[in-house]
C-alpha positions as CSV (number, residue, x, y, z in Angstrom):
1,M,0.4,12.8,9.3
2,H,2.3,10.3,11.5
3,E,6.0,10.4,10.8
4,V,6.1,6.7,10.0
5,K,3.3,7.1,7.5
6,K,5.1,10.0,5.9
7,W,8.3,7.9,5.7
8,Y,6.4,5.1,4.0
9,I,4.8,7.4,1.4
10,D,8.1,9.1,0.8
11,Q,9.8,5.7,0.0
12,K,7.0,4.8,-2.4
13,I,7.4,8.2,-4.2
14,S,11.1,7.8,-4.4
15,R,10.9,4.3,-5.9
16,T,8.4,5.5,-8.4
17,L,10.4,8.6,-9.5
18,T,13.5,6.5,-9.9
19,A,11.7,3.9,-12.0
20,L,10.1,6.6,-14.2
21,K,13.5,8.2,-14.9
22,R,14.9,4.8,-15.7
23,N,12.1,4.4,-18.3
24,G,12.9,7.7,-20.0
25,F,10.4,10.0,-18.4
26,K,11.3,13.4,-17.0
27,T,10.1,13.7,-13.5
28,F,9.3,16.2,-10.8
29,F,7.9,15.9,-7.3
30,V,5.9,18.7,-5.7
31,A,4.3,18.8,-2.3
32,S,0.9,20.3,-3.0
33,R,-1.6,21.1,-5.7
34,K,-0.6,24.8,-5.4
35,D,3.0,23.8,-6.1
36,A,1.8,21.7,-9.0
37,L,0.1,24.6,-10.6
38,E,3.1,26.8,-10.2
39,K,5.4,24.1,-11.7
40,L,3.0,23.5,-14.6
41,L,2.9,27.2,-15.5
42,T,6.8,27.3,-15.6
43,L,6.8,24.3,-18.0
44,I,4.1,25.6,-20.3
45,P,5.1,28.6,-22.5
46,S,2.5,31.4,-22.6
47,E,2.3,31.1,-26.4
48,A,1.7,27.4,-26.4
49,K,-1.5,25.8,-27.6
50,V,-2.5,23.5,-24.8
51,G,-4.7,20.4,-24.9
52,I,-6.3,19.2,-21.7
53,G,-7.4,15.6,-21.3
54,G,-10.5,14.6,-19.4
55,S,-9.2,14.8,-15.9
56,V,-10.6,15.7,-12.5
57,T,-7.0,16.2,-11.2
58,I,-6.3,19.0,-13.7
59,R,-9.5,20.8,-12.7
60,E,-8.8,20.4,-9.0
61,I,-5.4,22.1,-9.6
62,G,-7.1,25.0,-11.4
63,L,-4.9,24.8,-14.5
64,V,-7.5,25.6,-17.2
65,D,-8.5,28.9,-15.6
66,A,-4.9,29.8,-15.0
67,L,-3.9,29.2,-18.6
68,L,-6.8,31.1,-20.0
69,A,-6.1,34.0,-17.7
70,R,-2.6,34.4,-19.0
71,G,-3.6,34.1,-22.6
72,N,-2.8,30.5,-23.7
73,R,-5.1,29.0,-26.3
74,V,-6.6,26.0,-24.5
75,F,-8.5,23.1,-26.0
76,H,-10.6,21.3,-23.5
77,H,-13.8,19.3,-24.2
78,W,-15.2,19.4,-20.7
79,Q,-17.4,22.4,-21.4
80,E,-21.1,22.6,-20.8
81,G,-23.5,22.9,-23.7
82,L,-21.2,21.4,-26.4
83,S,-22.7,19.1,-29.0
84,S,-21.3,15.7,-29.7
85,E,-19.7,17.1,-32.9
86,E,-18.2,20.0,-31.1
87,V,-16.7,17.6,-28.5
88,T,-15.1,15.5,-31.2
89,T,-13.7,18.6,-32.9
90,I,-12.0,19.7,-29.7
91,M,-10.7,16.2,-29.0
92,K,-8.9,16.3,-32.3
93,Q,-7.6,19.8,-31.5
94,E,-6.2,18.4,-28.2
95,L,-4.4,15.7,-30.3
96,N,-2.7,18.5,-32.4
97,S,-1.8,20.8,-29.5
98,D,1.7,21.9,-28.7
99,I,1.5,20.5,-25.2
100,F,-1.0,17.9,-23.8
101,I,-1.8,17.9,-20.1
102,T,-3.5,15.0,-18.4
103,S,-3.4,12.7,-15.4
104,S,-2.8,9.0,-15.3
105,N,-5.3,6.5,-13.8
106,A,-2.3,4.7,-12.3
107,V,1.5,5.1,-12.0
108,T,3.4,2.0,-11.1
109,E,6.3,1.8,-8.8
110,D,8.3,0.2,-11.6
111,G,7.7,3.3,-13.7
112,K,4.8,2.6,-16.0
113,L,1.7,4.6,-16.8
114,V,-1.6,2.6,-16.9
115,N,-4.8,4.0,-18.3
116,V,-8.2,2.9,-19.3
117,D,-10.4,5.0,-21.6
118,Q,-13.9,4.9,-23.0
119,T,-13.3,7.0,-26.2
120,G,-9.5,6.7,-26.5
121,N,-8.8,10.4,-27.2
122,R,-6.9,10.9,-23.9
123,V,-4.6,7.9,-24.3
124,A,-4.0,8.6,-28.0
125,S,-2.8,12.1,-27.1
126,M,-0.5,10.7,-24.4
127,I,1.2,8.4,-26.9
128,F,1.5,10.4,-30.2
129,G,0.4,13.7,-31.5
130,P,1.4,16.5,-29.2
131,P,5.3,16.8,-29.1
132,K,5.2,17.3,-25.4
133,V,3.0,15.6,-22.8
134,I,2.8,16.4,-19.1
135,V,1.2,13.9,-16.8
136,I,0.3,14.9,-13.3
137,A,-0.8,12.5,-10.6
138,G,-1.5,12.5,-6.9
139,I,0.0,10.0,-4.5
140,N,-3.3,8.1,-4.6
141,K,-2.5,7.0,-8.2
142,I,0.7,5.2,-7.2
143,V,0.4,1.4,-7.4
144,R,2.8,-1.5,-7.1
145,D,2.5,-2.9,-10.6
146,V,0.3,-3.0,-13.7
147,A,-2.0,-5.6,-12.3
148,E,-2.7,-3.5,-9.2
149,G,-3.1,-0.5,-11.5
150,I,-5.8,-2.1,-13.5
151,Q,-7.6,-3.3,-10.4
152,R,-7.4,0.3,-9.0
153,I,-8.8,1.7,-12.2
154,K,-11.7,-0.8,-12.5
155,N,-12.7,-0.8,-8.8
156,V,-11.8,2.7,-7.6
157,A,-11.4,5.3,-10.4
158,T,-14.0,4.0,-12.9
159,P,-16.9,3.6,-10.4
160,M,-16.4,7.1,-9.1
161,N,-16.1,8.6,-12.7
162,T,-19.2,6.8,-14.0
163,K,-21.1,8.0,-10.9
164,R,-19.9,11.5,-11.5
165,L,-21.0,11.4,-15.1
166,G,-24.4,9.8,-14.3
167,Q,-23.6,6.9,-16.6
168,K,-25.7,3.7,-16.5
169,T,-23.2,1.1,-15.6
170,P,-23.3,-1.5,-12.8
171,C,-20.2,0.0,-11.1
172,A,-21.9,3.4,-10.8
173,I,-24.5,1.6,-8.6
174,T,-22.4,-0.9,-6.7
175,G,-19.0,0.9,-6.6
176,A,-17.2,-2.3,-7.9
177,C,-16.4,-3.7,-11.3
178,T,-18.5,-6.5,-12.7
179,E,-16.8,-6.6,-16.2
180,C,-20.1,-5.3,-17.6
181,D,-21.2,-5.4,-21.2
182,V,-23.5,-2.4,-21.4
183,P,-23.7,0.4,-23.9
184,E,-22.2,3.0,-21.5
185,R,-19.3,0.7,-20.4
186,A,-16.4,3.0,-19.6
187,C,-13.5,0.5,-19.7
188,R,-13.0,0.0,-23.5
189,I,-9.3,0.8,-24.2
190,T,-6.4,-0.1,-21.9
191,T,-2.9,1.3,-22.4
192,I,0.4,0.6,-20.6
193,I,3.2,3.0,-21.4
194,E,6.2,1.0,-20.4
195,K,8.8,3.5,-21.7
196,K,8.8,7.0,-23.0
197,P,7.4,7.0,-26.6
198,V,10.2,7.6,-29.1
199,R,8.7,10.8,-30.6
200,T,7.0,12.2,-27.5
201,D,8.6,14.2,-24.7
202,V,6.8,13.0,-21.5
203,T,7.1,14.6,-18.1
204,V,5.5,13.1,-15.0
205,I,4.8,15.3,-12.0
206,L,3.9,13.5,-8.8
207,V,2.1,15.5,-6.2
208,G,2.3,14.8,-2.5
209,E,-1.4,14.8,-1.9
210,E,-4.5,12.9,-3.2
211,L,-5.9,14.3,-6.4
212,G,-8.7,13.1,-8.7
213,F,-10.1,9.6,-8.6
């Protein structure tokens, strides 16, 4: 990476971490996904029941397998062969876990977490339920403000996610948002966490590489 580009990214990360702290979040910066996994394993007790939100980032890091290997009880609904009823049951278990781990669709430079959900289980668990939440995000998720975050979600993250899931939405075909009104529309619930929720301990880990969508 060119040294000027690295400088630019470092400044963006620094602004974001400072703003997150100001808004009540605990923060860490790690350089790589390997470092992110190591940091997560130090923050999650081996006896904790861990809920995992629907997240490509978490799977790219390898957290689920690492937690299962050391004996944590892990609730994660991204498993093949589950019925709709089983998925719903696991989503509720995630909501009642000791620690909930997820990514954020966007993290703003003024310290806010912006997310759009289809079902709402992920954003619900980020706000209230698990006493501790850890949000992990690559540098590709950092945006200037909420408006840019929503644009990023609708025109970058959601088209790729709907394509990955094989959903029948216009953005899965064109790669851009059309504000569709179809049965499989992914963008149904938008949340903006402006400050740390009063009853939830939230830690944000920024990773110095691109992760997820």
